[in-house]
N, C-alpha and C positions, 0 to 999 in steps of 0.2 A: 670594860673601861677601867682605867686606873682610878684608885680611890683617893688620889691626892686632893682633888677638888673638894670632896666630902670632908676629908680629915682636916683640910686647911680652912674650912668654912665655905663661904659663898664663892663660886667660881669667878674669875676675873670678868668674864662676859656672859650674859644670858643669850644675846644674839651672836651666833658664831660668825667668825671672819674666815672666808676661804682664802687659799693661797693666791688665787688670781681671779680677776673679774673684768669683763669689758665695761666700757663707759660709752653709752649712747645718749645723745642729746637731741633736741628738736631739729637741729640742722641736719643731723644724720637721717632722721625719720623723713624729713621733707625731701632730702635728696633721693631716697629710695622711692618715695611716693611719686615724685615727678617722673621717674623712669617707668613705674607701673602704669602711669597714665599716658605714656608716650607710645610711639609706633614700634619701638624696639625693646624687647626684653633681653635679647642676646644678639651677639654679632653686630651691635650697633655702634654709634659714635662714642659712647662713654669709654669703650675699651681703648681706643687710640688716645683719647684724652688722658686716661689714667696712665698709659704707658709713657706719654710725654711728661706727665707730672712726676712719675717715678724716676725718670731720667734727670729731671731737675733736682729732686731730693738727693739722689745718689751720685750725681755727676757722671753717670754712664752715658755712652752714646746711643745705646740700643736697649730696648726692654720688650719682653713678651710676658703679658699677663696670662695666668693659668688658673686652674680650678683649685689647686691646693699646693702647699709646700712640698708634698711628696711628688706631685706632678712636676713641679719646678726642678727638683733634684733628678727625676727620671730623664726629662728632656735635656738637662745639662749634661748628664752622662752620655746620652745619645749624641749630642753635639760634639762632645769631647772624643767621640770615636771609640768609646769603651765597648769591648766585645768579648766573645767567647774566649776563655783561657787567659784573659787579662787579670791583673791584680790592681785593686784600688785600696790605698791606705787611708784609714780614718780613725777616729777616736771611739772607744767603747762607751764613753759617758756622753750619750746623746740619745735622741729618739731613734728607733730602729730604721727609719727612712733614710738616714744618712749612710747606712750600710746597705740597706735593701736596694738602693738605686744601682749598685754594682750587680747584685743578683739579677735584677730585672734584665740586665744586658748580657747575662751569661758569664760575668766576671766573678772573681773571688774577693770578698772583703778581707783586708789584712788590718789588724788592730794594733796601733801604736799606743804607748802608754801616755799618761797625762803628767803635766807639771803638778806636783802635790800642793802648790800654793795658789796657782791661778785656776787650776782644774781644766785648763785648755790643753790640747794636744801638744806634746813635747817635740820640738823640731829634731832633737838628737835621736829620739825614738823613731821618728819618720825615717831619718837617714839610715838607721840600723835595719829597717825592714824593707828597703828597696832591693828588688831583684831585677833580672832582665825581663820579667813579665809585668813589672809595674807600669801602669799607664797614666794614673792620675792620683792626686791627693784630694780628699774631701776634708777640708779644715773647718771645724765647727766653732763658731763664736759663742761658746757656751755661756749662758746667763746674759748674753749681750756684750760681754767684753771681747774685743777683737782678739783673734789668735795672733801669734807672733808672725805677722804676715811678711815682713821683710825677710826673716830667716827662712820661712817656708817657700817664699817665691824664689829665693836664691837656690834652695835645694832643687826645686822643680826645674829651674832653668839649667842647672848643672847636669841634671839627669834626663832632660827632655820630656818632662811630665806636664800634664795639664793641671792647673790649680783651680779646683771648684771650691768656692767659699760657701759653706752652709751658714747663711745669715738669717736663719729663721728667728733667732732671738735678738738680732742686732740692728734693726731699722733705726736710724737716728744716731748710731755710733760713728765716731770718726777715729781713724787710725793715723797718727802723726798729722792731724789736721785734714785728712782726706776722707770723704764720706765712704763708709762701707757700701759696696756696690760698684765701685769704680776702680778697684784694686786688683782683684783676681781675674783670671781668664773668664770665668763664669761665676756669677753670684746668685744663689737661690734664696728667696725670701718666703716666709709664711705669714698669713694674715688670719690665723685661727683666733677665736674670741679672747683667749688669755694673753695673746701677744700685745705689744704696745699699741698698735693700730690694727683694726680688724675689717675684713670684708664679709664676716660671717664664717666663710671658708674662703680659700683663695691663696694664690701665691704669685710669684713673678721670678723671672730670670733676667739679669742685666749682664751686658758685655760691652766691650769696646771694639769687638771684632765683627766686621760685616759678614765674613764667611760663617762665623759661629752663629750669628743672628739669623742668617738665612736657614740654617739647619734647625734652629729652635722653632722658627715659624712653621716649617713643614712638620716637625715632630709633634707639635701641640694641636694640629688640625688635620689629622688623617693622612698627612703627606700630600694633601691636595692643594693645588695652586691655581690662581687665575692669571698669574704672571706669565705672559707668553714667552719671555726670555728663558724661562725654566722648563718649558714644555718640550716634549719630544715631537708632538704632532700639533703644533699651534694652528689655530684657525681664527677667522674674524667673527665667528658666531658669538653673539653677546652672552649666551647662556653657558658657554663651554667652560668647563674646568677639567683639570687632569690630575690624576694621582701619579706623581712622579717619584714618590718614595713611600716608606712605611711610617705611619704615624698613629696618633691616638686622639680621642676626643677629650682634650684637656682644656677646653676653652672656658673662660670666665664669663659670667652673665653681666649684662649692663647694670642691673640693680646692685650687684656686688661691687662693680667698679665705681658706681656712684657713692655707695656707702664708704668705700675706701678713700675716695677723693675727699669726702667730707671729713673723715678721720685724719687725713694728712694735714688738714688745716689746723688741727690741734696737736700735731706731733711735737712741736716745740714745748707746749705747755705740759704734755704728757711726759716728755723727757725730763723737764725741769722738776716736776713733782716726784718722779721716781728717784732722781738724784738726791732730793731732799730727804726722802724716806730712807734711802740707803745710808746717807750720812748719819742720820739719827740712830739707826740700828748699829752701824759700825762703832759709833762713839760709845754706845751702851755696852755692847758685847765685847769690845776690845779690852774692857776693864776686867773681864771675868776670865781667870786663867783656865777654867775648864772648857772654854769655848774658843773656836778659831773662826775668823772671818776671812772671806776670800780676798787674796791680795790683788790690788788694782795695779796694772802696768801703767806707767806714766805715758806710754805711747797711745793708750786707748782712752779717748774721751767717751765714756760708756753710757749709753742708755740701757739700764739694767732691766732685763725681762724677769729674772728670777733672783731672789735673795736666798743664798745658801748659808745655813748655819751648820757648823760642824762642831761636834763635841769630842773631847778626848776621853775615850772609854776608860783608860787607866786611872783617871781622876774622878770617875763617877761610879756610883753603886747601882746604876741602871744600865740597861742596854738601849739600843736605838728605838726598839718597839715600845718599851716602857716610857721613854721620853716622848715619843710620838703620841701615845695614848694619854699621857698626862697633859700635853698641850691641848688635845681634843677635849678633855674633861674641863679645861679652863675656858673653852669657847673659842679656841684658835685651831683652825683646821689646816694642818701643814700638808705637804706632799713630799714625795721623794723623787728626785731627778738625778740620775736614772739608774735602773738596773743595767749593769754592763751588757751591751748588746749580745755578746757571745754567751751570756748566761741564759738567754731565752732558750726554751726547749727546742724550738725550730733550729736554732744554730747548733745546739747539741747534736741534733740529728745529722747536721752537716759535718760533724767531726770536731767542732771547737770544744775546748776544755777550759775549765777554770785554771787560773794561775798565769794566764798570758800577760796580764798587765797589773802587776802588784799595786802600783800607786792608785790605779782606778778602782780596784777591788777594795782597798782600804778606805778610800774616799766614800764609796757607796755604803759601807757598813757604818759610817759615822755621820752621815749628812741628812739634812732635810731642808725643805723650802718653806720659808715663812711668807705670810701675806705681803704682796707687793703689787699695788695697782693705783691708778690715778686718783680714784675717789676715796681712798683711805684718808680719814681725818687725822689730825694730830692726836686726838684722843684715842683713836683706833690704834695708832702706832704705839702710843704709850701703853695701851692694854697688852699688846704683843710683848713689849719689853718686860712689863710686870709679870706676865705669865712665865716667860723664860726664866727670869730671875728667881721666881718662886720655885720653879722646878729644880733649878740648879741648887738652890739652897737646901731643898729637900733631899737631893740625891748625891750631893758632893761628898767625897771621902774626907 
């Protein structure tokens, strides 16, 4: 651990602050308890109720709730028709699932570079990586800020590509006034505990296309249907169901759905508080020349999932690890989002090499995530600011 806290006296905090944390209240607990005492724990009425609610929140026509954000990306890739030998363009600054969904389908992920100010995928880099094998683009709303969706949609339309929006970070975000979830061909959400709203685990895919929706429904539930219009051998037998395609068990439970519906009741409050915290951080850190804050696009009314602090190494006498350890010593537990996907050893085995996306790699070496969640108090936020200021003062050149 860095000795800064000892040398500087008492650490800023005795009780550490994590970079992310869920918020669960009595209403959430009651919602789950009600389901546990009901007749259905899974495949019950809460699922369809949640899907209707998510359509209301996102403005999408159709929704399929699933067991995780990874499952959401996988069935979105299936519905998009991604298959063996195809290529799927995505960003390296994301959780591996954004690229793995292509691998699941036998396709090859292709990594486009990021905008060095917004940290989202660069549309110009997408265009430069399109080949005759490109089938889809997975555009990630990194930190919750919407990707440049108009430009990316135009590229996809021009080249006949499917646009999958990875909105794991961006529930509650609007792009040009339109809710995320109603813009791309397919939009995948995650409801992991550190996200803005949680189901414990869980995910969902939204779409405005009935044909894509039908594929999502089959893919998330073994490819089995009770819809006679989809069957090859329909009967009147009330017990009969038929596997008409290939699918997976990606179903969400009813108690997860109940928790998420209760969380969605608080989405507006969660979004508002996250924006307040981001504004305080931006105001404080924008005044420090050794630091860089993420640029907000005016088109994106963002509910921020992560707060990224980036420091200019050439103006500091420490590296990122020293900065990270110094923050930890002060009672602030940061995180790093993310290792470029193609730097993972598994991707190395697939033949990917460093140097593919210079902006993304430079970003990774200079960035870390600070605490950002609903229950942070104003005093907590001030402690984070004081810790960062203290470390910059210690290490600035």
